C-alpha positions in Angstrom: 0.0 0.0 0.0 2.9 2.4 0.9 4.6 1.7 -2.5 1.3 2.2 -4.3 0.9 5.7 -2.7 4.4 6.6 -3.6 3.8 5.6 -7.2 0.6 7.8 -7.2 2.6 10.7 -5.9 5.4 10.2 -8.5 2.8 10.1 -11.3 1.1 13.2 -10.0 4.4 15.0 -9.7 5.3 14.0 -13.3 1.9 15.2 -14.6 2.4 18.5 -12.7 5.8 19.1 -14.2 4.6 18.3 -17.7 1.7 20.7 -17.3 4.0 23.5 -16.1 6.5 22.8 -18.9 3.8 22.8 -21.5 2.2 26.0 -20.2 5.6 27.9 -20.2 6.3 26.7 -23.8 2.7 27.4 -24.9 2.8 31.0 -23.5 5.9 31.8 -25.5 4.8 30.7 -28.9 2.4 32.4 -31.4 -0.2 30.8 -33.7 -1.8 32.4 -36.7 -5.6 32.2 -36.7 -7.3 32.6 -40.1 -10.9 33.6 -40.6 -12.9 34.3 -43.8 -15.3 37.2 -43.4 -18.3 36.9 -45.7 -19.5 40.2 -47.0 -22.8 40.7 -48.9 -22.1 42.0 -52.4 -18.4 42.5 -51.7 -16.8 44.4 -54.7 -14.7 42.1 -56.7 -11.7 44.5 -56.1 -11.9 43.7 -52.4 -12.0 39.9 -52.8 -9.2 38.5 -50.6 -8.5 41.8 -48.8 -6.6 40.8 -45.7 -6.5 42.4 -42.3 -3.9 41.3 -39.7 -5.1 41.9 -36.1 -2.6 42.1 -33.3 -3.9 42.7 -29.8 -3.4 42.6 -26.1 0.4 42.3 -26.1 0.6 43.5 -22.4 4.4 44.0 -22.8 4.9 40.3 -23.5 8.3 39.4 -25.1 8.3 36.6 -27.7 12.0 35.9 -28.0 14.9 38.4 -28.2 13.7 41.7 -29.7 10.3 40.0 -30.4 11.9 37.9 -33.2 9.3 35.0 -32.9 6.4 37.4 -33.3 8.1 39.5 -35.9 8.9 36.4 -38.0 5.2 35.3 -37.9 3.9 38.8 -38.9 6.5 39.2 -41.7 5.5 35.8 -43.2 1.9 37.1 -43.8 0.7 39.2 -46.7 -1.9 41.7 -45.6 -3.3 45.1 -46.5 -4.0 46.5 -43.1 -2.4 45.9 -39.7 -5.0 46.5 -36.9 -3.7 47.0 -33.4 -6.7 46.8 -31.0 -5.2 47.9 -27.7 -3.7 46.8 -24.4 0.0 46.9 -25.5 1.1 48.0 -22.1 0.4 46.5 -18.7 -1.1 49.6 -17.2 -1.7 53.2 -18.3 1.1 54.3 -16.0 3.7 51.9 -17.5 6.7 53.4 -19.4 7.9 50.0 -20.7 7.3 50.8 -24.3 10.2 48.6 -25.6 8.2 45.4 -26.3 5.8 47.3 -28.6 8.4 49.5 -30.2 10.7 46.6 -30.9 7.9 44.8 -32.6 7.0 47.8 -34.8 10.6 48.6 -35.6 11.0 45.3 -37.4 7.6 44.9 -39.1 8.1 45.1 -42.9 4.6 46.0 -44.1 3.5 49.2 -42.4 1.6 50.8 -45.3 -1.6 50.9 -43.2 -1.2 50.4 -39.5 -4.2 51.5 -37.4 -4.3 51.6 -33.6 -7.1 51.9 -31.0 -6.1 52.1 -27.3 -7.2 49.6 -24.7 -7.9 49.9 -21.0 -4.3 49.3 -20.0 -2.9 51.8 -22.5 -2.6 55.5 -21.7 -5.1 57.9 -23.0 -3.8 59.1 -26.4 -4.2 62.7 -25.3 -3.8 64.8 -22.1 -5.0 68.4 -21.6 -2.6 70.9 -20.0 -3.2 74.6 -19.7 -6.1 74.4 -22.1 -4.1 72.6 -24.8 -4.6 69.1 -26.1 -1.3 67.2 -26.4 -0.4 63.7 -27.4 0.9 61.1 -25.0 4.5 60.0 -25.3 3.5 56.4 -26.1 1.3 57.6 -29.0 4.1 59.8 -30.3 6.4 56.8 -30.4 3.8 54.8 -32.2 3.4 57.6 -34.8 7.1 57.8 -35.3 6.9 54.1 -36.3 4.2 54.6 -38.9 1.1 53.9 -36.7 -2.1 55.9 -37.3 -4.3 56.5 -34.3 -7.8 55.6 -35.5 -10.2 58.2 -34.2 -12.8 58.8 -36.9 -12.6 57.5 -40.4 -9.6 56.0 -42.4 -10.3 55.0 -46.0 -8.3 52.7 -48.2 -9.1 52.7 -51.9 -8.5 49.5 -53.7 -8.9 49.9 -57.5 -12.0 52.1 -57.0 -13.6 50.2 -54.1 -13.3 51.6 -50.5 -12.7 50.0 -47.2 -13.6 52.4 -44.4 -12.2 51.8 -40.9 -13.8 53.6 -38.0 -13.3 53.7 -34.2 -16.4 52.0 -33.0 -17.1 54.2 -30.0 -17.1 57.4 -32.0 -18.9 56.0 -34.9 -22.0 55.1 -32.9 -22.6 58.7 -31.9 -25.2 60.5 -34.0 -23.5 63.7 -35.1 -26.9 65.5 -35.0 -27.3 64.8 -31.3 -25.9 66.7 -28.4 -23.9 63.7 -27.2 -20.6 65.1 -28.5 -18.3 64.5 -25.5 -16.8 61.1 -24.9 -16.3 59.9 -21.3 -12.6 60.8 -21.3 -12.8 64.3 -22.6 -15.2 66.2 -20.3 -13.6 69.6 -20.8 -14.4 72.3 -23.3 -11.1 71.7 -25.2 -11.8 67.9 -25.3 -15.4 68.4 -26.3 -14.3 70.6 -29.2 -11.8 67.9 -30.4 -14.5 65.3 -30.2 -16.9 67.5 -32.2 -14.4 67.9 -34.9 -14.0 64.2 -35.2 -17.8 63.7 -35.4 -17.9 66.0 -38.4 -16.0 63.3 -40.3 -18.6 60.7 -39.6 -21.5 61.8 -41.9 -19.7 60.9 -45.2 -19.6 57.2 -44.1 -20.9 55.1 -47.0 -23.8 53.4 -45.3 -25.5 51.2 -47.9 -22.9 52.0 -50.6 -22.1 48.7 -52.2 -18.7 50.0 -53.4 -17.6 50.4 -49.7 -17.0 48.1 -46.8 -17.3 49.4 -43.3 -15.1 47.9 -40.5 -15.1 49.1 -36.9 -12.1 48.6 -34.6 -12.5 48.6 -30.9 -10.7 47.2 -27.9 -13.8 46.1 -26.1 -16.1 43.4 -27.6 -19.6 44.7 -28.2 -21.9 42.3 -26.4 -25.4 41.5 -27.6 -27.1 43.6 -24.8 -25.1 46.6 -25.8 -26.0 46.3 -29.4 -29.7 46.3 -28.3 -29.1 49.4 -26.2 -27.4 51.2 -29.0 -30.3 50.4 -31.3 -32.8 51.8 -28.7 -30.9 55.0 -27.9 -32.0 57.9 -30.1 -28.6 59.6 -29.7 -26.7 56.6 -31.1 -26.4 54.9 -34.4 -25.7 51.2 -35.1 -24.1 51.6 -38.5 -24.2 48.9 -41.1 -20.8 47.5 -40.1 -19.6 44.6 -42.3 -17.3 43.7 -39.4 -16.3 44.7 -35.9 -13.0 43.6 -34.6 -12.0 43.6 -30.9 -9.7 42.0 -28.3 -9.7 42.5 -24.5 -11.0 39.0 -23.4 -7.7 37.1 -24.0 -9.9 34.2 -25.1 -10.7 33.7 -21.4 -7.0 33.5 -20.6 -7.5 30.4 -18.4 -9.3 27.7 -20.4 -10.2 24.1 -19.2 -11.0 21.0 -21.3 -14.7 20.5 -22.0 -15.4 23.8 -20.1 -13.7 26.6 -22.0 -13.2 30.0 -20.6 -13.8 30.4 -16.9 -13.8 34.2 -16.9 -13.8 37.2 -19.2 -13.6 40.9 -17.9 -17.1 41.9 -19.0 -19.4 44.0 -16.8 -22.4 43.4 -19.2 -22.5 39.7 -18.3 -24.0 38.1 -15.3 -21.4 37.5 -12.5 -19.2 40.1 -14.2 -18.0 37.6 -16.7 -17.6 34.5 -14.6 -18.6 31.5 -16.7 -19.3 33.5 -19.8 -21.3 32.3 -22.9 -18.6 30.3 -24.7 -19.7 31.4 -28.2 -18.9 35.0 -27.1 -15.4 34.6 -25.9 -13.3 34.5 -29.0 -13.6 34.0 -32.8 -16.4 35.1 -35.1 -20.1 35.5 -34.3 -23.0 37.5 -35.6 -25.9 39.2 -33.8 -28.8 41.1 -35.5 -26.8 41.2 -38.8 -23.6 42.5 -37.3 -20.5 40.3 -37.6 -17.9 40.6 -34.9 -14.5 38.9 -34.6 -12.7 38.9 -31.2 -9.1 37.8 -31.1 -7.7 36.0 -28.1 -4.6 38.1 -28.5 -1.0 37.6 -27.2 -0.5 38.5 -23.6 -2.1 38.0 -20.2 -3.2 40.2 -17.3 -3.8 39.8 -13.6 -7.6 40.3 -13.8 -7.7 37.1 -11.7 -5.0 37.4 -8.9 -2.1 34.9 -9.2 -3.2 33.8 -12.6 -1.3 36.2 -14.8 -0.6 33.6 -17.5 -2.5 31.7 -20.2 -3.6 28.1 -19.8 -4.5 25.9 -22.8 -4.9 29.2 -24.7 -2.0 29.7 -27.1 -1.2 33.4 -28.0 -2.5 34.3 -31.4 -2.5 36.8 -34.2 -5.5 36.8 -36.6 -5.7 37.1 -40.4 -9.2 38.2 -41.5 -9.9 37.8 -45.2 -12.9 39.5 -46.9 -14.8 37.1 -49.1 -17.9 37.8 -51.3 -21.0 36.2 -50.0 
């Protein structure tokens, strides 16, 4: 009996070591997730248009000078690189190197769009009545990154792909709701109003244009319902919304999936979330949304600042005619 117990302990120890070894290895590799996005009446010029989404780095290093991640990105052909936030660990962090090292070695930077996440600093700060750019954003711009605030249009042989920041795009320019939550000053309000002026030309219903919204936070079903019911807001005819934030649940278990996502809209604040709303592609009331599990991890759950059975990923989204 004593020997049997010892054998059990040895087996459990081996299993524990294997799990730890695998988890460390898995946290330090990157997979490429590919998803076809079917678009009604997609112009033939946009067939095969590729978007590479990179999100939620959280200062994670993938090899020396990010070489593992850079090699993956540079092996992909794409038109747009979408950075959907949380590249730092906190808004106060000054550890910009993991992000800057990545951007310095990316070869295709023809169109690089960025929306900040909750752990990134606000792109702007207001001092003495003047709006100035944060140092992190300035460094991004020096490396060819465009902060997506209103509309960014790419013309492909006469057909347009329009990228918008989701949170600004839902505001009705005709309403009085012209101040975002983070700019409650006269100067900030004026900046937001100037961005809203760029929204009316959006080609809603124009078959020669595709409308794609970038955001850090996934747009849950209940929020879509709320937007549709709010007279000051517009749910535009998005062909796709892309987001991050959830890390695919970060900790995933076999036959269970994600245990938690940071989402206040869900019951129990995201504990045991609906598994078909954690990562990947879904559709609700005609709006397609893709949520990437991203690259890094956070301490949203204390002591669990790592990924488990949840390989870091970058996503290639390809437009296809439906």
